[in-house]
C-alpha positions as CSV (number, residue, x, y, z in Angstrom):
1,M,53.7,-9.0,-45.0
2,A,52.9,-9.9,-41.4
3,A,52.0,-13.4,-40.3
4,K,48.5,-14.5,-39.5
5,I,48.2,-16.6,-36.4
6,Y,45.6,-19.3,-35.9
7,K,44.6,-21.9,-33.4
8,A,44.4,-25.5,-34.5
9,P,40.8,-26.6,-35.5
10,K,38.6,-27.7,-32.7
11,T,38.4,-31.2,-34.3
12,I,42.0,-31.7,-33.3
13,K,42.0,-33.0,-29.8
14,L,44.3,-31.1,-27.4
15,P,46.8,-33.1,-25.4
16,E,45.3,-34.6,-22.2
17,I,47.6,-34.6,-19.3
18,D,46.6,-36.2,-15.9
19,F,48.5,-34.2,-13.3
20,E,47.2,-36.2,-10.4
21,N,48.9,-39.4,-11.9
22,F,51.6,-37.6,-13.9
23,D,53.4,-39.8,-16.4
24,R,56.1,-38.0,-18.4
25,E,56.1,-40.5,-21.2
26,Q,52.3,-40.2,-21.6
27,M,52.6,-36.4,-21.7
28,I,55.2,-36.6,-24.5
29,S,53.1,-39.2,-26.4
30,E,50.0,-36.9,-26.2
31,Q,52.0,-33.9,-27.3
32,D,53.6,-35.8,-30.2
33,R,50.1,-37.1,-31.3
34,Y,48.8,-33.5,-31.2
35,I,51.7,-32.2,-33.3
36,N,51.2,-35.0,-35.8
37,D,47.5,-34.3,-36.1
38,V,48.1,-30.6,-36.7
39,K,50.8,-31.4,-39.3
40,K,48.4,-33.8,-41.1
41,F,45.7,-31.0,-41.1
42,C,48.2,-28.5,-42.5
43,L,49.5,-30.8,-45.3
44,K,45.9,-31.8,-46.2
45,R,44.9,-28.2,-46.5
46,K,47.9,-26.9,-48.4
47,K,51.1,-28.3,-49.9
48,G,54.2,-26.2,-50.2
49,K,57.5,-25.2,-48.8
50,N,57.8,-25.6,-45.0
51,V,54.2,-26.5,-44.5
52,G,54.1,-28.6,-41.3
53,E,57.5,-27.3,-40.0
54,I,57.8,-26.1,-36.4
55,I,59.3,-22.8,-35.1
56,E,59.9,-22.1,-31.4
57,F,60.7,-19.1,-29.3
58,P,61.9,-19.0,-25.7
59,V,59.4,-17.4,-23.4
60,A,59.6,-17.2,-19.5
61,D,60.3,-20.8,-18.3
62,G,59.4,-22.5,-21.5
63,S,58.7,-21.8,-25.1
64,A,56.1,-20.7,-27.6
65,M,55.7,-23.1,-30.5
66,Y,54.1,-22.6,-33.9
67,M,53.6,-24.7,-37.0
68,V,53.8,-23.3,-40.5
69,A,50.4,-23.6,-42.2
70,S,51.4,-21.6,-45.3
71,M,54.3,-19.5,-46.4
72,R,52.3,-17.4,-49.0
73,P,50.4,-15.9,-47.3
74,L,52.3,-16.5,-44.1
75,E,50.1,-18.4,-41.7
76,L,51.1,-20.1,-38.5
77,I,49.2,-22.3,-36.1
78,H,49.9,-21.8,-32.4
79,L,50.7,-25.2,-30.9
80,E,48.9,-25.5,-27.5
81,I,51.4,-27.7,-25.7
82,G,53.3,-27.3,-22.5
83,D,52.4,-24.0,-20.9
84,C,50.9,-22.8,-24.2
85,W,53.1,-19.7,-24.2
86,D,52.6,-17.1,-27.0
87,Y,55.5,-15.2,-28.5
88,Q,54.6,-11.5,-28.3
89,Y,56.1,-10.6,-31.7
90,V,54.9,-13.6,-33.7
91,H,52.6,-11.5,-35.8
92,R,55.6,-9.4,-37.0
93,L,57.4,-12.4,-38.5
94,T,58.2,-12.5,-42.2
95,A,58.8,-15.5,-44.5
96,T,62.5,-14.8,-44.2
97,D,62.3,-14.9,-40.4
98,V,60.3,-18.1,-40.5
99,N,62.9,-19.8,-42.8
100,S,65.6,-18.8,-40.4
101,E,63.7,-20.0,-37.3
102,I,63.0,-23.4,-39.0
103,E,66.7,-23.9,-39.5
104,N,67.3,-23.0,-35.9
105,Y,64.7,-25.4,-34.7
106,K,66.1,-28.2,-36.8
107,M,69.6,-27.5,-35.6
108,F,68.7,-27.9,-31.9
109,N,65.9,-30.6,-32.0
């Protein structure tokens, strides 16, 4: 079964980055806060294997990141961080693909 892709709820504040007074540590802190907020939302909504785990795909000069919201049915939340890249084949992922990508992400992060 193909994955359903969602955005995080509007109640979760997107990372705010001040590019006029850029501070790398502040950017990382904002992104970490956003990821943690999305994870809390996912875990509050549904418990289960891999809920709250991140998968990532290289795209152009960055990466597209998604968080697992559910494995059955397969639901992913697009993480709007960095350049907010999308992975063009994300909707084609299966649970087996996601399990493999979670292991890859854990191995390199």
